[in-house]
N, C-alpha and C positions, 0 to 999 in steps of 0.2 A: 443399484450398483453401477459402478463405472464400467465402461468397456475395458477389457483387459489389454487391448492393443493401444491404449492411449500412450502417446510418446512423451517422454520427459525432455523438457527443454531447460536451458540454463540462462539465468540472468547473471552475467559475470560480475565478480567482485567490483564494486565502485562504479558499475555501469547500469544501463537501463534497457528495457525491452517493452514493446507494445504489441498487442494482438487483438484481432477482431473476434468478437463472440456474437453469435445469433441469440435471440431471445430463447431462453430455456437451456442453453449451454452453460456449463460451469467451468470455473478455473480452480484448480487445486494448486495452492502456493505453499511450497515446502521450505521450512527453515532447516536446511540441510545440516548445518553445524550447531544450530540451537541458539546462537547468540547474535544473529544478524537481524537488523531491522529492514523491512521492505516497505518503502513508501509506495502507496497504491492509489491509482486514480481510475475513474471510469467516465467516459464521455459518450453521449448518445450519438450513434452513427447518423441518425436523421438530422440532428441539429446539435453540433458540438458545443453550442453555447449553453446546452443543458448538460450538467455533469454532476457526479457524486459530490455532495457538499457536506462537509463536517458540521458547519454552523447551522445547517438546516436539519441534519440528522440528530444532533444532540437534543434539541427541544422536543422533537417528535418522539424520540425514544425515552427521554427523561433520564438519560445517563450519558456519561462521557466514555463509557466502556462498551461499545457494541460487541456482541459475540453471538454464538450459535442461536438461531431462532429470530434474530433481529433483521429487519429490512434496513437497507442503507438508502438514504433519500437524496434526491437531486435538488438543485437550487430552485426547482419548480415544485418541490415538496411531493414528488412522486417516487415510489420505490424504483430504484435503478439497478440495484444488486440486492441479493438476499444472502445473508450469512447462514449457510446451511450446515456447516460443520466446523469445529474448532477443537483440536486435540491438545492445544496448549492451555495454560491456566486462564486464558481469556483476557490477558492484560495487553491492550493495544492503545495507541494514542490518537486522539482526535483534536488535540489542542495546538500542537506545534506545526508551524509552517515548514515546507520543504527547505532543506538547507540550500544555500546559494553562495556564489562567490563573495558577496558582501558579508555573509555570516562568517566565512572563514577569515575575512579581513578583520572583523571584530575580534576573532579568536587569536589574532596575531600572525596569520599567514601573510607573507609578503609576495607570494607567487600564486598563480592559479592553482586551485584545489578542485579535484573532481567534486561534483555536488549533484543533489537530486533534481534541482531545477533544470540544469543543463542536460542531465540524463533524460528527463521527461521530454525536453525539446528534441533531443537527438533520436529518441525512441519513436516519437510520433513522426518525425521527418523520415525515418527509415522505412516506414510503411505508408508514406504519403498521406497521413491523416492530419487534418487541420487541428491547430491548437490555438483557440482564441484567447486563452489566458492560462495562468498556472494556479489552479485551485489549491486550497490546503488539502493535503493528502490524508488518507487513512494510513497511519503509520503502524503497520502490522508488527506486533511483538515489541514495540517501543514502550519502555517502562518509565513513565513520568509520574511518580507519586505526587499527589496533591495533598498538602497538609491542611488541617482545619483552618489555619489562618490565611489560606490562599497561596502560600508559597509552593513552588514546585521544585522537584529534585530531578537529577539525571541518573536514572537507575540502569542497571544491566538487565537485559531481557530475562524473563523468568521461564522462557520456553526451553525445551531440550531438543537435542539433535533429532531430526525427523518429524518434529511437530508440524502440523499443516492446518491450513484453513481451506474451506471450499466456499466459493462465492458464486452464486448463480445469477446469470443475466436476466433481468426482468424486462429488458428491451434490447434491441440490437445495440451493442456498445463496442467501444474500443477501450480495452483495459491496458494501462501502462503501469510498469513496476520499476523501481529503482532499488538496487542493493546498496543501501545508504553507505557513502564513503566516509562517514564521520569517524575520525581516528584521534580526535583531540579530547572530546568528552567521552565518558565511559559507556555511551548508549549501545555500542556494538561490542562491548567488552574490550574496546581499543583495537579490535582486529577485524576490519571489514573483509567479508568473504562473500562467495556466491550464494544465491538461492536457486531453487528449481521450481518449475511449474509444469502442469499437465492440463490439457484441454479435455474436458469430459463431456461427451455428447448426450449422455442420458441424465434425466432428472434425478435428483436425490430427494 
């Protein structure tokens, strides 16, 4: 069980937050409104060039949908986070890169658009954590159906308000989150909003 005094923090709509976790601590990420995607990263505190890697996690797990009971692997193929709880239907994305200003340019934006790549950079800068590169994130609650012929679709999250995941640190890490600001495609149901998180000190 988590400590009851764990404090709830907000990742504001369209923005990012980063926090440090010691090995054994967990983070509970809450889809407050149910339709918000949260891009999520983890970097080793000892060596930030080791980070949670979707392209290394997929072959190790044998699935593109990590969920409760799965380890999430680093680019050195070691468990970096453990997926210990998931109250949502378990549909998360490991394929799509974090959105960036170039992406919104391709979608027709002519001015700067908030994006997960810049949110990650700002969040890491805010806690003075180094960021050697922008890995592909674990896109919590992002619903990207893959058809048998390999085509992908942009779906609305299947989660409901209050659904949460709990990820446990398997080493000392920095976890960064971005409440995805995508409002052109339907992935946030067109309405980017905030998400919340709690740091849990006890093992689950």
